[in-house]
PDB file of N, CA, C, O and CB in Angstrom:
ATOM      1  N   MET A   1      -9.337  -1.788  15.191  1.00  0.00           N
ATOM      2  CA  MET A   1      -8.898  -2.616  15.948  1.00  0.00           C
ATOM      3  C   MET A   1      -7.605  -3.478  15.607  1.00  0.00           C
ATOM      4  O   MET A   1      -7.061  -3.563  14.506  1.00  0.00           O
ATOM      5  CB  MET A   1      -9.892  -3.278  16.159  1.00  0.00           C
ATOM      6  N   SER A   2      -7.284  -4.016  16.637  1.00  0.00           N
ATOM      7  CA  SER A   2      -6.025  -4.720  16.447  1.00  0.00           C
ATOM      8  C   SER A   2      -6.073  -6.171  16.927  1.00  0.00           C
ATOM      9  O   SER A   2      -6.957  -6.531  17.703  1.00  0.00           O
ATOM     10  CB  SER A   2      -4.928  -3.989  17.165  1.00  0.00           C
ATOM     11  N   GLY A   3      -5.152  -6.994  16.484  1.00  0.00           N
ATOM     12  CA  GLY A   3      -5.409  -8.560  16.360  1.00  0.00           C
ATOM     13  C   GLY A   3      -3.690  -9.091  16.356  1.00  0.00           C
ATOM     14  O   GLY A   3      -2.719  -8.335  16.323  1.00  0.00           O
ATOM     15  N   GLN A   4      -3.666 -10.381  16.394  1.00  0.00           N
ATOM     16  CA  GLN A   4      -2.287 -10.781  15.744  1.00  0.00           C
ATOM     17  C   GLN A   4      -2.696 -12.096  14.496  1.00  0.00           C
ATOM     18  O   GLN A   4      -3.660 -12.861  14.528  1.00  0.00           O
ATOM     19  CB  GLN A   4      -1.075 -11.455  17.200  1.00  0.00           C
ATOM     20  N   VAL A   5      -1.968 -12.040  13.809  1.00  0.00           N
ATOM     21  CA  VAL A   5      -1.540 -13.021  13.080  1.00  0.00           C
ATOM     22  C   VAL A   5      -0.073 -13.740  12.721  1.00  0.00           C
ATOM     23  O   VAL A   5       1.000 -13.162  12.895  1.00  0.00           O
ATOM     24  CB  VAL A   5      -1.990 -12.655  12.201  1.00  0.00           C
ATOM     25  N   THR A   6      -0.173 -14.789  12.310  1.00  0.00           N
ATOM     26  CA  THR A   6       0.982 -15.365  12.208  1.00  0.00           C
ATOM     27  C   THR A   6       1.329 -15.349  10.428  1.00  0.00           C
ATOM     28  O   THR A   6       0.570 -15.692   9.521  1.00  0.00           O
ATOM     29  CB  THR A   6       0.853 -16.878  12.985  1.00  0.00           C
ATOM     30  N   ILE A   7       2.389 -14.957  10.358  1.00  0.00           N
ATOM     31  CA  ILE A   7       2.997 -14.790   8.752  1.00  0.00           C
ATOM     32  C   ILE A   7       4.118 -15.768   8.691  1.00  0.00           C
ATOM     33  O   ILE A   7       4.940 -15.831   9.606  1.00  0.00           O
ATOM     34  CB  ILE A   7       3.656 -13.138   8.327  1.00  0.00           C
ATOM     35  N   PRO A   8       4.171 -16.482   7.707  1.00  0.00           N
ATOM     36  CA  PRO A   8       5.220 -17.356   7.605  1.00  0.00           C
ATOM     37  C   PRO A   8       6.573 -16.450   7.569  1.00  0.00           C
ATOM     38  O   PRO A   8       6.724 -15.321   7.103  1.00  0.00           O
ATOM     39  CB  PRO A   8       5.013 -18.284   6.324  1.00  0.00           C
ATOM     40  N   GLN A   9       7.654 -17.443   8.313  1.00  0.00           N
ATOM     41  CA  GLN A   9       9.076 -16.821   8.076  1.00  0.00           C
ATOM     42  C   GLN A   9       9.618 -16.087   7.030  1.00  0.00           C
ATOM     43  O   GLN A   9      10.182 -14.996   7.114  1.00  0.00           O
ATOM     44  CB  GLN A   9       9.869 -17.657   8.095  1.00  0.00           C
ATOM     45  N   ASP A  10       9.370 -16.880   5.851  1.00  0.00           N
ATOM     46  CA  ASP A  10      10.172 -16.405   4.483  1.00  0.00           C
ATOM     47  C   ASP A  10       9.373 -15.095   4.373  1.00  0.00           C
ATOM     48  O   ASP A  10      10.043 -14.153   3.949  1.00  0.00           O
ATOM     49  CB  ASP A  10      10.044 -17.533   2.931  1.00  0.00           C
ATOM     50  N   ILE A  11       8.162 -14.844   4.646  1.00  0.00           N
ATOM     51  CA  ILE A  11       7.503 -13.956   4.202  1.00  0.00           C
ATOM     52  C   ILE A  11       7.873 -12.466   5.161  1.00  0.00           C
ATOM     53  O   ILE A  11       7.946 -11.323   4.707  1.00  0.00           O
ATOM     54  CB  ILE A  11       6.048 -14.529   4.196  1.00  0.00           C
ATOM     55  N   ARG A  12       8.010 -12.769   6.160  1.00  0.00           N
ATOM     56  CA  ARG A  12       8.365 -11.576   7.105  1.00  0.00           C
ATOM     57  C   ARG A  12       9.930 -11.322   6.837  1.00  0.00           C
ATOM     58  O   ARG A  12      10.464 -10.261   7.158  1.00  0.00           O
ATOM     59  CB  ARG A  12       8.045 -11.952   8.823  1.00  0.00           C
ATOM     60  N   ARG A  13      10.646 -12.413   6.205  1.00  0.00           N
ATOM     61  CA  ARG A  13      12.210 -12.295   5.976  1.00  0.00           C
ATOM     62  C   ARG A  13      11.987 -11.055   4.896  1.00  0.00           C
ATOM     63  O   ARG A  13      12.155  -9.867   5.174  1.00  0.00           O
ATOM     64  CB  ARG A  13      13.128 -13.913   5.285  1.00  0.00           C
ATOM     65  N   ARG A  14      11.632 -11.501   3.786  1.00  0.00           N
ATOM     66  CA  ARG A  14      11.318 -10.784   2.622  1.00  0.00           C
ATOM     67  C   ARG A  14      10.905  -9.430   2.861  1.00  0.00           C
ATOM     68  O   ARG A  14      11.708  -8.597   2.440  1.00  0.00           O
ATOM     69  CB  ARG A  14      10.345 -11.433   1.908  1.00  0.00           C
ATOM     70  N   LEU A  15       9.641  -8.875   3.545  1.00  0.00           N
ATOM     71  CA  LEU A  15       9.391  -7.703   3.998  1.00  0.00           C
ATOM     72  C   LEU A  15      10.053  -7.346   5.031  1.00  0.00           C
ATOM     73  O   LEU A  15       9.573  -6.236   5.260  1.00  0.00           O
ATOM     74  CB  LEU A  15       8.279  -7.555   4.201  1.00  0.00           C
ATOM     75  N   GLY A  16      10.768  -7.522   5.748  1.00  0.00           N
ATOM     76  CA  GLY A  16      11.701  -7.239   6.933  1.00  0.00           C
ATOM     77  C   GLY A  16      10.927  -7.008   8.082  1.00  0.00           C
ATOM     78  O   GLY A  16      11.109  -5.940   8.667  1.00  0.00           O
ATOM     79  N   ILE A  17      10.039  -7.859   8.548  1.00  0.00           N
ATOM     80  CA  ILE A  17       9.083  -7.470   9.356  1.00  0.00           C
ATOM     81  C   ILE A  17       9.187  -8.775  10.650  1.00  0.00           C
ATOM     82  O   ILE A  17       9.357  -9.968  10.400  1.00  0.00           O
ATOM     83  CB  ILE A  17       7.575  -7.315   8.412  1.00  0.00           C
ATOM     84  N   GLU A  18       9.046  -8.214  11.946  1.00  0.00           N
ATOM     85  CA  GLU A  18       9.808  -8.645  13.085  1.00  0.00           C
ATOM     86  C   GLU A  18       8.408  -8.744  13.949  1.00  0.00           C
ATOM     87  O   GLU A  18       7.278  -8.372  13.635  1.00  0.00           O
ATOM     88  CB  GLU A  18      11.149  -7.523  13.661  1.00  0.00           C
ATOM     89  N   SER A  19       8.938  -9.443  15.270  1.00  0.00           N
ATOM     90  CA  SER A  19       7.956  -9.533  16.218  1.00  0.00           C
ATOM     91  C   SER A  19       7.409  -8.312  16.585  1.00  0.00           C
ATOM     92  O   SER A  19       8.193  -7.367  16.674  1.00  0.00           O
ATOM     93  CB  SER A  19       8.387 -10.152  17.284  1.00  0.00           C
ATOM     94  N   GLY A  20       6.204  -8.123  16.823  1.00  0.00           N
ATOM     95  CA  GLY A  20       5.653  -6.723  17.293  1.00  0.00           C
ATOM     96  C   GLY A  20       5.251  -5.790  15.823  1.00  0.00           C
ATOM     97  O   GLY A  20       4.273  -5.043  15.802  1.00  0.00           O
ATOM     98  N   SER A  21       5.894  -5.921  14.994  1.00  0.00           N
ATOM     99  CA  SER A  21       5.403  -5.250  13.673  1.00  0.00           C
ATOM    100  C   SER A  21       4.177  -4.673  13.398  1.00  0.00           C
ATOM    101  O   SER A  21       3.393  -5.622  13.405  1.00  0.00           O
ATOM    102  CB  SER A  21       5.450  -6.047  12.757  1.00  0.00           C
ATOM    103  N   GLU A  22       3.639  -3.786  13.190  1.00  0.00           N
ATOM    104  CA  GLU A  22       2.853  -3.323  12.500  1.00  0.00           C
ATOM    105  C   GLU A  22       2.681  -3.338  10.733  1.00  0.00           C
ATOM    106  O   GLU A  22       3.387  -2.866   9.843  1.00  0.00           O
ATOM    107  CB  GLU A  22       2.981  -2.311  13.010  1.00  0.00           C
ATOM    108  N   VAL A  23       1.248  -4.207  10.716  1.00  0.00           N
ATOM    109  CA  VAL A  23       1.375  -4.177   9.112  1.00  0.00           C
ATOM    110  C   VAL A  23      -0.213  -3.950   8.794  1.00  0.00           C
ATOM    111  O   VAL A  23      -0.953  -4.284   9.720  1.00  0.00           O
ATOM    112  CB  VAL A  23       2.100  -5.791   8.328  1.00  0.00           C
ATOM    113  N   ASP A  24      -0.636  -3.603   8.012  1.00  0.00           N
ATOM    114  CA  ASP A  24      -2.112  -3.274   7.483  1.00  0.00           C
ATOM    115  C   ASP A  24      -2.384  -4.276   6.422  1.00  0.00           C
ATOM    116  O   ASP A  24      -1.361  -4.810   5.993  1.00  0.00           O
ATOM    117  CB  ASP A  24      -2.293  -1.716   6.843  1.00  0.00           C
ATOM    118  N   PHE A  25      -3.660  -4.723   5.812  1.00  0.00           N
ATOM    119  CA  PHE A  25      -4.119  -5.687   5.248  1.00  0.00           C
ATOM    120  C   PHE A  25      -5.175  -4.481   4.273  1.00  0.00           C
ATOM    121  O   PHE A  25      -6.080  -3.706   4.583  1.00  0.00           O
ATOM    122  CB  PHE A  25      -4.752  -6.973   6.369  1.00  0.00           C
ATOM    123  N   VAL A  26      -4.607  -4.776   3.227  1.00  0.00           N
ATOM    124  CA  VAL A  26      -5.583  -3.779   2.115  1.00  0.00           C
ATOM    125  C   VAL A  26      -6.370  -5.286   1.103  1.00  0.00           C
ATOM    126  O   VAL A  26      -6.061  -6.333   0.534  1.00  0.00           O
ATOM    127  CB  VAL A  26      -4.147  -2.332   0.717  1.00  0.00           C
ATOM    128  N   VAL A  27      -7.553  -4.397   1.444  1.00  0.00           N
ATOM    129  CA  VAL A  27      -8.771  -5.407   0.477  1.00  0.00           C
ATOM    130  C   VAL A  27      -8.571  -5.004  -1.412  1.00  0.00           C
ATOM    131  O   VAL A  27      -9.004  -3.904  -1.756  1.00  0.00           O
ATOM    132  CB  VAL A  27     -10.911  -4.744   1.117  1.00  0.00           C
ATOM    133  N   ASP A  28      -8.115  -5.651  -2.196  1.00  0.00           N
ATOM    134  CA  ASP A  28      -7.797  -5.295  -3.551  1.00  0.00           C
ATOM    135  C   ASP A  28      -8.827  -6.931  -4.139  1.00  0.00           C
ATOM    136  O   ASP A  28      -8.529  -8.125  -4.146  1.00  0.00           O
ATOM    137  CB  ASP A  28      -5.645  -5.130  -3.914  1.00  0.00           C
ATOM    138  N   GLY A  29     -10.035  -6.190  -4.547  1.00  0.00           N
ATOM    139  CA  GLY A  29     -11.123  -7.098  -4.996  1.00  0.00           C
ATOM    140  C   GLY A  29     -11.216  -8.496  -4.121  1.00  0.00           C
ATOM    141  O   GLY A  29     -11.673  -8.641  -2.987  1.00  0.00           O
ATOM    142  N   ASP A  30     -10.620  -9.507  -5.035  1.00  0.00           N
ATOM    143  CA  ASP A  30     -11.035 -10.572  -4.113  1.00  0.00           C
ATOM    144  C   ASP A  30      -9.920 -11.220  -3.310  1.00  0.00           C
ATOM    145  O   ASP A  30      -9.989 -12.311  -2.745  1.00  0.00           O
ATOM    146  CB  ASP A  30     -11.725 -11.619  -4.872  1.00  0.00           C
ATOM    147  N   ALA A  31      -8.825 -10.347  -3.344  1.00  0.00           N
ATOM    148  CA  ALA A  31      -7.375 -10.613  -2.659  1.00  0.00           C
ATOM    149  C   ALA A  31      -7.487  -9.886  -1.355  1.00  0.00           C
ATOM    150  O   ALA A  31      -8.447  -9.141  -1.160  1.00  0.00           O
ATOM    151  CB  ALA A  31      -5.999 -10.010  -3.572  1.00  0.00           C
ATOM    152  N   VAL A  32      -6.714 -10.033  -0.607  1.00  0.00           N
ATOM    153  CA  VAL A  32      -6.115  -9.070   0.486  1.00  0.00           C
ATOM    154  C   VAL A  32      -4.654  -9.156   0.437  1.00  0.00           C
ATOM    155  O   VAL A  32      -3.937 -10.151   0.333  1.00  0.00           O
ATOM    156  CB  VAL A  32      -6.592  -9.424   1.983  1.00  0.00           C
ATOM    157  N   ARG A  33      -4.271  -7.555   0.561  1.00  0.00           N
ATOM    158  CA  ARG A  33      -2.535  -7.696   0.268  1.00  0.00           C
ATOM    159  C   ARG A  33      -1.964  -7.181   1.831  1.00  0.00           C
ATOM    160  O   ARG A  33      -2.506  -6.221   2.380  1.00  0.00           O
ATOM    161  CB  ARG A  33      -1.818  -6.376  -1.312  1.00  0.00           C
ATOM    162  N   LEU A  34      -0.869  -7.886   2.452  1.00  0.00           N
ATOM    163  CA  LEU A  34      -0.338  -7.643   3.455  1.00  0.00           C
ATOM    164  C   LEU A  34       0.762  -6.514   3.150  1.00  0.00           C
ATOM    165  O   LEU A  34       1.708  -6.759   2.402  1.00  0.00           O
ATOM    166  CB  LEU A  34       0.073  -8.853   3.995  1.00  0.00           C
ATOM    167  N   VAL A  35       0.581  -5.173   3.813  1.00  0.00           N
ATOM    168  CA  VAL A  35       1.497  -3.885   3.772  1.00  0.00           C
ATOM    169  C   VAL A  35       2.326  -3.699   5.020  1.00  0.00           C
ATOM    170  O   VAL A  35       1.760  -3.249   6.016  1.00  0.00           O
ATOM    171  CB  VAL A  35       0.629  -2.567   3.597  1.00  0.00           C
ATOM    172  N   ARG A  36       3.366  -3.942   5.059  1.00  0.00           N
ATOM    173  CA  ARG A  36       4.388  -3.485   6.070  1.00  0.00           C
ATOM    174  C   ARG A  36       4.199  -2.190   6.428  1.00  0.00           C
ATOM    175  O   ARG A  36       4.049  -1.387   5.507  1.00  0.00           O
ATOM    176  CB  ARG A  36       5.739  -3.601   5.628  1.00  0.00           C
ATOM    177  N   CYS A  37       4.160  -1.666   7.904  1.00  0.00           N
ATOM    178  CA  CYS A  37       4.036  -0.217   8.222  1.00  0.00           C
ATOM    179  C   CYS A  37       5.154   0.506   8.536  1.00  0.00           C
ATOM    180  O   CYS A  37       5.756   0.077   9.520  1.00  0.00           O
ATOM    181  CB  CYS A  37       3.231  -0.016   9.230  1.00  0.00           C
ATOM    182  N   VAL A  38       5.724   1.695   7.880  1.00  0.00           N
ATOM    183  CA  VAL A  38       6.892   2.068   7.762  1.00  0.00           C
ATOM    184  C   VAL A  38       6.713   3.003   9.136  1.00  0.00           C
ATOM    185  O   VAL A  38       5.663   3.624   9.296  1.00  0.00           O
ATOM    186  CB  VAL A  38       7.289   2.697   6.276  1.00  0.00           C
ATOM    187  N   GLU A  39       7.593   3.059   9.938  1.00  0.00           N
ATOM    188  CA  GLU A  39       7.490   3.896  11.099  1.00  0.00           C
ATOM    189  C   GLU A  39       8.031   5.285  10.853  1.00  0.00           C
ATOM    190  O   GLU A  39       9.053   5.270  10.166  1.00  0.00           O
ATOM    191  CB  GLU A  39       8.198   3.268  12.238  1.00  0.00           C
ATOM    192  N   GLY A  40       7.689   6.283  11.169  1.00  0.00           N
ATOM    193  CA  GLY A  40       8.418   7.675  11.335  1.00  0.00           C
ATOM    194  C   GLY A  40       8.592   8.176   9.511  1.00  0.00           C
ATOM    195  O   GLY A  40       9.587   8.823   9.187  1.00  0.00           O
ATOM    196  N   LYS A  41       7.644   7.834   8.568  1.00  0.00           N
ATOM    197  CA  LYS A  41       7.500   8.270   7.214  1.00  0.00           C
ATOM    198  C   LYS A  41       6.849   9.241   6.938  1.00  0.00           C
ATOM    199  O   LYS A  41       6.957   9.596   5.765  1.00  0.00           O
ATOM    200  CB  LYS A  41       7.074   7.502   6.509  1.00  0.00           C
ATOM    201  N   GLY A  42       5.811  10.177   7.947  1.00  0.00           N
ATOM    202  CA  GLY A  42       5.146  11.134   7.720  1.00  0.00           C
ATOM    203  C   GLY A  42       3.817  10.291   7.340  1.00  0.00           C
ATOM    204  O   GLY A  42       3.262  10.569   6.277  1.00  0.00           O
ATOM    205  N   LYS A  43       3.255   9.216   8.209  1.00  0.00           N
ATOM    206  CA  LYS A  43       1.872   8.902   7.939  1.00  0.00           C
ATOM    207  C   LYS A  43       1.283   9.692   8.726  1.00  0.00           C
ATOM    208  O   LYS A  43       1.587  10.103   9.846  1.00  0.00           O
ATOM    209  CB  LYS A  43       1.424   7.569   8.104  1.00  0.00           C
ATOM    210  N   ASP A  44      -0.056   9.978   7.700  1.00  0.00           N
ATOM    211  CA  ASP A  44      -1.017  10.674   8.327  1.00  0.00           C
ATOM    212  C   ASP A  44      -1.798  10.211   9.470  1.00  0.00           C
ATOM    213  O   ASP A  44      -2.780   9.505   9.243  1.00  0.00           O
ATOM    214  CB  ASP A  44      -1.773  10.966   7.490  1.00  0.00           C
ATOM    215  N   PRO A  45      -1.521  10.485  10.545  1.00  0.00           N
ATOM    216  CA  PRO A  45      -2.507   9.777  11.787  1.00  0.00           C
ATOM    217  C   PRO A  45      -3.754   9.723  11.677  1.00  0.00           C
ATOM    218  O   PRO A  45      -4.272   8.710  12.147  1.00  0.00           O
ATOM    219  CB  PRO A  45      -2.478  10.370  13.037  1.00  0.00           C
ATOM    220  N   VAL A  46      -4.721  10.814  11.000  1.00  0.00           N
ATOM    221  CA  VAL A  46      -5.915  10.668  11.013  1.00  0.00           C
ATOM    222  C   VAL A  46      -6.508   9.457   9.834  1.00  0.00           C
ATOM    223  O   VAL A  46      -7.585   8.863   9.832  1.00  0.00           O
ATOM    224  CB  VAL A  46      -6.381  12.065  10.866  1.00  0.00           C
ATOM    225  N   GLU A  47      -5.379   9.371   8.891  1.00  0.00           N
ATOM    226  CA  GLU A  47      -5.706   8.286   7.846  1.00  0.00           C
ATOM    227  C   GLU A  47      -5.453   7.132   8.407  1.00  0.00           C
ATOM    228  O   GLU A  47      -6.008   6.138   7.938  1.00  0.00           O
ATOM    229  CB  GLU A  47      -4.971   8.341   6.569  1.00  0.00           C
ATOM    230  N   HIS A  48      -4.767   7.030   9.277  1.00  0.00           N
ATOM    231  CA  HIS A  48      -4.056   5.429  10.214  1.00  0.00           C
ATOM    232  C   HIS A  48      -5.115   5.219  11.087  1.00  0.00           C
ATOM    233  O   HIS A  48      -5.517   4.060  11.192  1.00  0.00           O
ATOM    234  CB  HIS A  48      -2.379   5.574  11.351  1.00  0.00           C
ATOM    235  N   MET A  49      -5.651   6.089  11.735  1.00  0.00           N
ATOM    236  CA  MET A  49      -6.726   5.988  12.086  1.00  0.00           C
ATOM    237  C   MET A  49      -8.101   5.837  11.966  1.00  0.00           C
ATOM    238  O   MET A  49      -8.876   5.498  12.860  1.00  0.00           O
ATOM    239  CB  MET A  49      -6.631   6.370  12.337  1.00  0.00           C
ATOM    240  N   ARG A  50      -8.392   6.137  10.674  1.00  0.00           N
ATOM    241  CA  ARG A  50      -9.709   5.909   9.939  1.00  0.00           C
ATOM    242  C   ARG A  50     -10.515   4.664  10.209  1.00  0.00           C
ATOM    243  O   ARG A  50     -10.082   3.631   9.698  1.00  0.00           O
ATOM    244  CB  ARG A  50      -9.452   5.899   8.526  1.00  0.00           C
ATOM    245  N   GLY A  51     -11.333   4.611  10.744  1.00  0.00           N
ATOM    246  CA  GLY A  51     -12.137   3.382  10.540  1.00  0.00           C
ATOM    247  C   GLY A  51     -11.760   2.123  11.550  1.00  0.00           C
ATOM    248  O   GLY A  51     -12.010   0.918  11.506  1.00  0.00           O
ATOM    249  N   ARG A  52     -11.019   2.993  12.509  1.00  0.00           N
ATOM    250  CA  ARG A  52     -10.376   1.977  13.812  1.00  0.00           C
ATOM    251  C   ARG A  52     -10.972   1.968  14.786  1.00  0.00           C
ATOM    252  O   ARG A  52     -11.313   0.916  15.327  1.00  0.00           O
ATOM    253  CB  ARG A  52      -9.120   2.222  14.382  1.00  0.00           C
ATOM    254  N   CYS A  53     -11.276   3.277  15.307  1.00  0.00           N
ATOM    255  CA  CYS A  53     -11.717   3.648  16.801  1.00  0.00           C
ATOM    256  C   CYS A  53     -13.143   3.683  17.091  1.00  0.00           C
ATOM    257  O   CYS A  53     -13.450   3.363  18.239  1.00  0.00           O
ATOM    258  CB  CYS A  53     -11.228   5.008  17.194  1.00  0.00           C
ATOM    259  N   LEU A  54     -14.217   4.053  16.172  1.00  0.00           N
ATOM    260  CA  LEU A  54     -15.236   4.300  16.766  1.00  0.00           C
ATOM    261  C   LEU A  54     -16.230   4.218  15.335  1.00  0.00           C
ATOM    262  O   LEU A  54     -16.161   4.711  14.209  1.00  0.00           O
ATOM    263  CB  LEU A  54     -15.099   5.679  17.684  1.00  0.00           C
ATOM    264  N   SER A  55     -16.962   3.519  15.889  1.00  0.00           N
ATOM    265  CA  SER A  55     -18.094   3.154  14.725  1.00  0.00           C
ATOM    266  C   SER A  55     -19.565   4.499  15.341  1.00  0.00           C
ATOM    267  O   SER A  55     -20.748   4.213  15.152  1.00  0.00           O
ATOM    268  CB  SER A  55     -18.723   0.814  14.930  1.00  0.00           C
ATOM    269  N   MET A  56     -19.298   5.371  15.789  1.00  0.00           N
ATOM    270  CA  MET A  56     -20.182   6.704  16.016  1.00  0.00           C
ATOM    271  C   MET A  56     -20.546   7.685  15.012  1.00  0.00           C
ATOM    272  O   MET A  56     -19.682   8.084  14.232  1.00  0.00           O
ATOM    273  CB  MET A  56     -19.577   7.497  16.909  1.00  0.00           C
ATOM    274  N   THR A  57     -21.716   8.105  14.953  1.00  0.00           N
ATOM    275  CA  THR A  57     -21.719   9.262  14.329  1.00  0.00           C
ATOM    276  C   THR A  57     -21.295  10.590  14.912  1.00  0.00           C
ATOM    277  O   THR A  57     -21.021  10.601  16.112  1.00  0.00           O
ATOM    278  CB  THR A  57     -22.826   9.354  13.946  1.00  0.00           C
ATOM    279  N   THR A  58     -21.194  11.836  14.143  1.00  0.00           N
ATOM    280  CA  THR A  58     -21.053  12.910  15.084  1.00  0.00           C
ATOM    281  C   THR A  58     -21.586  13.220  15.994  1.00  0.00           C
ATOM    282  O   THR A  58     -20.989  13.433  17.050  1.00  0.00           O
ATOM    283  CB  THR A  58     -21.085  13.721  14.767  1.00  0.00           C
ATOM    284  N   ASP A  59     -22.862  13.335  15.855  1.00  0.00           N
ATOM    285  CA  ASP A  59     -24.148  13.410  16.280  1.00  0.00           C
ATOM    286  C   ASP A  59     -23.930  12.903  17.902  1.00  0.00           C
ATOM    287  O   ASP A  59     -24.019  13.569  18.933  1.00  0.00           O
ATOM    288  CB  ASP A  59     -25.192  12.457  15.275  1.00  0.00           C
ATOM    289  N   GLU A  60     -23.591  11.375  17.697  1.00  0.00           N
ATOM    290  CA  GLU A  60     -23.748  10.450  18.797  1.00  0.00           C
ATOM    291  C   GLU A  60     -22.439  10.897  19.443  1.00  0.00           C
ATOM    292  O   GLU A  60     -22.422  10.754  20.666  1.00  0.00           O
ATOM    293  CB  GLU A  60     -23.910   8.784  18.408  1.00  0.00           C
ATOM    294  N   ILE A  61     -21.291  11.429  18.860  1.00  0.00           N
ATOM    295  CA  ILE A  61     -20.112  11.544  19.820  1.00  0.00           C
ATOM    296  C   ILE A  61     -20.394  13.094  20.638  1.00  0.00           C
ATOM    297  O   ILE A  61     -20.095  13.335  21.808  1.00  0.00           O
ATOM    298  CB  ILE A  61     -18.478  11.490  18.839  1.00  0.00           C
ATOM    299  N   MET A  62     -20.973  13.925  19.774  1.00  0.00           N
ATOM    300  CA  MET A  62     -21.362  15.186  20.342  1.00  0.00           C
ATOM    301  C   MET A  62     -22.040  15.129  21.667  1.00  0.00           C
ATOM    302  O   MET A  62     -21.778  15.715  22.717  1.00  0.00           O
ATOM    303  CB  MET A  62     -22.208  15.857  19.437  1.00  0.00           C
ATOM    304  N   ALA A  63     -23.050  14.212  21.334  1.00  0.00           N
ATOM    305  CA  ALA A  63     -24.217  14.158  22.599  1.00  0.00           C
ATOM    306  C   ALA A  63     -23.414  13.198  23.875  1.00  0.00           C
ATOM    307  O   ALA A  63     -23.811  13.275  25.038  1.00  0.00           O
ATOM    308  CB  ALA A  63     -25.981  13.187  21.950  1.00  0.00           C
ATOM    309  N   LEU A  64     -22.420  12.436  23.531  1.00  0.00           N
ATOM    310  CA  LEU A  64     -21.726  12.058  24.515  1.00  0.00           C
ATOM    311  C   LEU A  64     -20.665  12.859  25.254  1.00  0.00           C
ATOM    312  O   LEU A  64     -20.414  12.625  26.436  1.00  0.00           O
ATOM    313  CB  LEU A  64     -21.285  11.101  24.116  1.00  0.00           C
ATOM    314  N   THR A  65     -20.011  13.850  24.520  1.00  0.00           N
ATOM    315  CA  THR A  65     -19.299  15.307  25.298  1.00  0.00           C
ATOM    316  C   THR A  65     -20.268  15.985  25.842  1.00  0.00           C
ATOM    317  O   THR A  65     -19.763  16.812  26.601  1.00  0.00           O
ATOM    318  CB  THR A  65     -18.525  16.431  24.342  1.00  0.00           C
ATOM    319  N   ARG A  66     -21.535  16.063  25.837  1.00  0.00           N
ATOM    320  CA  ARG A  66     -22.233  17.047  26.272  1.00  0.00           C
ATOM    321  C   ARG A  66     -23.289  16.303  27.534  1.00  0.00           C
ATOM    322  O   ARG A  66     -23.905  16.870  28.437  1.00  0.00           O
ATOM    323  CB  ARG A  66     -22.969  17.762  24.929  1.00  0.00           C
ATOM    324  N   SER A  67     -23.213  14.830  27.187  1.00  0.00           N
ATOM    325  CA  SER A  67     -23.788  14.414  28.558  1.00  0.00           C
ATOM    326  C   SER A  67     -25.389  14.346  28.287  1.00  0.00           C
ATOM    327  O   SER A  67     -26.334  14.545  29.050  1.00  0.00           O
ATOM    328  CB  SER A  67     -23.368  15.583  29.849  1.00  0.00           C
ATOM    329  N   GLU A  68     -25.340  14.006  26.968  1.00  0.00           N
ATOM    330  CA  GLU A  68     -26.848  13.901  26.581  1.00  0.00           C
ATOM    331  C   GLU A  68     -27.405  12.661  26.208  1.00  0.00           C
ATOM    332  O   GLU A  68     -28.549  12.524  25.776  1.00  0.00           O
ATOM    333  CB  GLU A  68     -27.147  14.715  25.508  1.00  0.00           C
ATOM    334  N   ALA A  69     -26.578  11.753  26.380  1.00  0.00           N
ATOM    335  CA  ALA A  69     -26.614  10.143  25.835  1.00  0.00           C
ATOM    336  C   ALA A  69     -27.253   9.330  27.095  1.00  0.00           C
ATOM    337  O   ALA A  69     -27.418   8.112  27.025  1.00  0.00           O
ATOM    338  CB  ALA A  69     -24.847   9.438  25.426  1.00  0.00           C
TER     339      ALA A  69
END
């Protein structure tokens, strides 16, 4: 899922975040850390998409591809 958040200017400057930059939120106990995504650094595309696309089981996806749904 994607969305928009407002990040204070001083934090954006410190992290090198510009308008349209991608960031991740990492839950750390009772806190959330903001992590700047670095493009082109060999990020695993599967890991990047994990939990973002579908909330379906493998059987449900297979049924859709076979028109059994």
